C-alpha positions as CSV (number, residue, x, y, z in Angstrom):
1,D,58.7,-119.7,-174.2
2,D,57.6,-123.2,-175.4
3,G,55.2,-121.9,-178.1
4,E,52.0,-123.1,-176.3
5,E,48.9,-121.3,-177.3
6,L,47.6,-119.3,-174.4
7,W,44.5,-117.7,-176.0
8,A,42.8,-117.2,-179.3
9,F,40.6,-114.5,-180.8
10,V,38.1,-114.9,-183.6
11,P,36.7,-111.6,-184.8
12,E,33.0,-111.5,-185.7
13,L,33.8,-110.9,-189.3
14,A,35.2,-114.5,-189.6
15,L,32.2,-116.3,-187.9
16,P,30.1,-116.6,-191.1
17,E,32.9,-118.7,-192.7
18,F,33.0,-121.3,-189.9
19,A,30.2,-123.4,-191.3
20,A,32.1,-123.7,-194.6
21,M,35.3,-124.7,-192.7
22,A,33.5,-127.7,-191.3
23,D,32.6,-129.0,-194.7
24,S,34.8,-132.0,-195.8
25,F,35.0,-130.4,-199.3
26,Y,36.2,-127.1,-197.8
27,C,38.2,-124.8,-200.1
28,H,40.2,-122.1,-198.3
29,R,38.4,-118.8,-197.7
30,Y,40.2,-115.8,-196.4
31,T,39.1,-114.3,-193.1
32,V,41.8,-112.6,-191.1
33,D,44.9,-112.3,-193.3
34,Q,45.9,-108.7,-192.7
35,T,49.3,-108.1,-191.1
36,M,48.8,-107.0,-187.5
37,S,50.0,-103.7,-186.2
38,V,51.2,-103.5,-182.5
39,R,52.3,-100.4,-180.6
40,D,52.3,-98.9,-177.1
41,M,49.7,-96.1,-177.1
42,K,48.1,-94.0,-174.5
43,L,44.4,-94.9,-174.1
44,H,42.5,-92.7,-171.6
45,G,45.9,-91.4,-170.3
46,V,47.3,-94.8,-169.6
47,W,50.0,-96.6,-171.6
48,R,48.6,-99.8,-173.2
49,T,49.9,-102.2,-175.8
50,V,47.4,-102.3,-178.6
51,L,47.1,-104.8,-181.5
52,V,45.0,-103.9,-184.6
53,G,44.3,-106.3,-187.4
54,G,41.8,-107.0,-190.0
55,A,40.4,-109.1,-192.8
56,R,42.4,-107.8,-195.8
57,E,41.3,-110.3,-198.6
58,G,38.6,-111.6,-196.2
59,G,36.7,-108.3,-196.2
60,A,36.7,-104.7,-194.8
61,G,36.7,-105.6,-191.1
62,L,39.1,-104.3,-188.5
63,F,39.5,-105.1,-184.8
64,A,41.6,-103.8,-181.9
65,L,42.8,-105.7,-178.9
66,D,44.5,-104.5,-175.7
67,V,47.3,-107.0,-175.3
68,T,49.1,-105.2,-172.4
69,D,48.6,-108.3,-170.3
70,P,49.5,-111.1,-172.8
71,L,47.6,-113.7,-170.7
72,A,44.4,-111.7,-170.6
73,P,43.8,-109.6,-173.8
74,E,40.7,-107.4,-174.1
75,V,38.7,-106.7,-177.2
76,L,38.6,-102.9,-177.6
77,W,36.4,-102.8,-180.7
78,Q,35.4,-104.4,-184.1
79,A,34.5,-102.2,-187.1
80,E,34.3,-102.0,-190.8
81,T,36.2,-99.6,-192.9
82,P,34.0,-96.8,-194.2
83,D,34.5,-97.7,-197.9
84,G,33.5,-101.3,-197.2
85,K,36.0,-102.7,-199.7
86,P,38.2,-105.8,-199.1
87,F,42.0,-105.4,-199.1
88,P,42.4,-102.4,-196.7
89,S,46.0,-101.5,-196.0
90,Q,47.8,-102.5,-192.9
91,V,46.9,-100.1,-190.1
92,T,49.3,-97.4,-188.8
93,L,48.9,-96.4,-185.2
94,I,49.5,-92.7,-184.4
95,E,48.7,-89.9,-182.0
96,A,47.3,-86.7,-183.3
97,G,45.9,-83.9,-181.2
98,D,46.3,-86.0,-178.1
99,V,44.0,-88.7,-179.6
100,P,45.3,-92.2,-180.4
101,L,44.3,-93.2,-184.0
102,A,44.2,-96.2,-186.2
103,V,44.9,-94.9,-189.8
104,V,44.1,-97.2,-192.7
105,G,44.2,-97.0,-196.4
106,S,41.1,-97.9,-198.3
107,G,40.4,-101.3,-199.8
108,F,40.8,-102.4,-203.4
109,D,38.3,-100.4,-205.5
110,V,37.6,-101.9,-208.9
111,V,34.2,-100.1,-209.3
112,D,34.7,-96.4,-208.4
113,G,38.5,-96.2,-208.7
114,D,38.8,-94.4,-205.3
115,A,41.7,-94.3,-202.9
116,W,40.7,-93.1,-199.4
117,L,42.5,-92.7,-196.1
118,H,40.4,-93.3,-193.0
119,A,41.1,-92.3,-189.3
120,L,39.5,-94.3,-186.5
121,D,39.6,-93.4,-182.8
122,L,41.8,-96.2,-181.4
123,T,39.8,-96.3,-178.1
124,S,36.4,-96.8,-179.7
125,G,36.8,-97.7,-183.4
126,N,34.6,-94.7,-184.3
127,V,35.5,-93.2,-187.7
128,L,36.7,-89.6,-187.2
129,G,36.9,-88.9,-190.9
130,S,38.1,-89.9,-194.3
131,I,40.0,-88.2,-197.1
132,L,39.6,-89.0,-200.8
133,L,43.2,-89.0,-202.1
134,S,42.5,-89.9,-205.8
135,H,39.9,-91.2,-208.2
136,S,40.0,-92.8,-211.6
137,N,37.1,-93.7,-213.8
138,N,38.9,-96.5,-215.6
139,A,41.6,-97.9,-213.2
140,R,41.7,-100.1,-210.1
141,N,42.8,-98.1,-207.1
142,K,43.5,-98.2,-203.3
143,A,45.6,-96.4,-200.7
144,T,48.7,-97.9,-199.2
145,R,49.7,-98.2,-195.6
146,P,50.4,-94.8,-194.2
147,A,53.9,-94.0,-193.2
148,A,54.0,-91.7,-190.2
149,L,56.7,-89.1,-189.4
150,D,57.1,-87.3,-186.0
151,L,59.3,-84.3,-186.9
152,D,59.8,-82.9,-183.4
153,I,60.0,-86.3,-181.6
154,D,57.2,-85.4,-179.2
155,G,55.3,-88.7,-179.8
156,A,52.6,-87.1,-182.0
157,T,52.6,-87.6,-185.7
158,D,53.2,-84.5,-187.8
159,I,53.1,-85.9,-191.4
160,L,51.7,-89.0,-193.1
161,Y,52.8,-90.3,-196.5
162,V,50.4,-92.5,-198.5
163,G,50.7,-94.0,-202.0
164,D,47.9,-95.0,-204.4
165,M,47.7,-97.4,-207.3
166,L,47.6,-94.5,-209.8
167,G,51.3,-93.8,-209.1
168,S,50.9,-90.9,-206.8
169,I,52.4,-90.3,-203.3
170,W,50.5,-88.0,-201.0
171,R,51.7,-85.9,-198.1
172,L,49.2,-85.2,-195.3
173,D,50.1,-82.6,-192.7
174,V,48.2,-83.6,-189.6
175,N,48.1,-80.1,-188.1
176,D,47.9,-81.5,-184.6
177,S,44.3,-82.7,-185.2
178,P,42.7,-86.2,-185.1
179,Y,40.2,-85.1,-187.7
180,P,41.2,-85.6,-191.4
181,H,39.1,-82.7,-192.6
182,H,41.7,-80.5,-190.7
183,W,44.7,-82.2,-192.5
184,S,46.5,-80.5,-195.4
185,V,46.9,-82.8,-198.4
186,S,49.3,-82.4,-201.2
187,E,50.4,-84.7,-204.0
188,I,54.2,-84.8,-203.9
189,F,54.8,-87.3,-206.7
190,N,52.9,-88.5,-209.7
191,G,54.4,-91.3,-211.8
192,P,53.1,-94.0,-214.0
193,A,50.6,-96.4,-212.4
194,P,52.3,-99.7,-211.3
């Protein structure tokens, strides 16, 4: 109520920057600047409030906290996105095939020009799979934050929509599976790259 800090969390990905922060000539370095995603999700059959955040410009790291008890948060996991690129999208929290997932668009790729969508098990941070949405030999690329749609309002995601930097919008039918290799992918729009 009064804005007093009750706890703090520093993910492992930020620790290497602490020495530089103590330098009197310190110039800002990004560490944890991704917008956090918070949602009530069932973990092991019990409703929990989960917060997932990451490095964004600070790197490819992600982390998940159980903040159900706001006075005693618990670290669930810390991981790196499979593509290892900085600037991953904000995470979307979904359920597919009775498995809670953290779904994230790939980081900013200036070398290979790839846009990936990654699915991580929300309870462990293990990668359940990735889908290459698009590739360009001569353009920068990345995937946006996935937008989730629950068509039958049963709590499970049926469709994801994701954009890329090549001007495409992708539809992914989840097919009641937590594994991206079971998802159906179709390009529903292709416009000029932004």
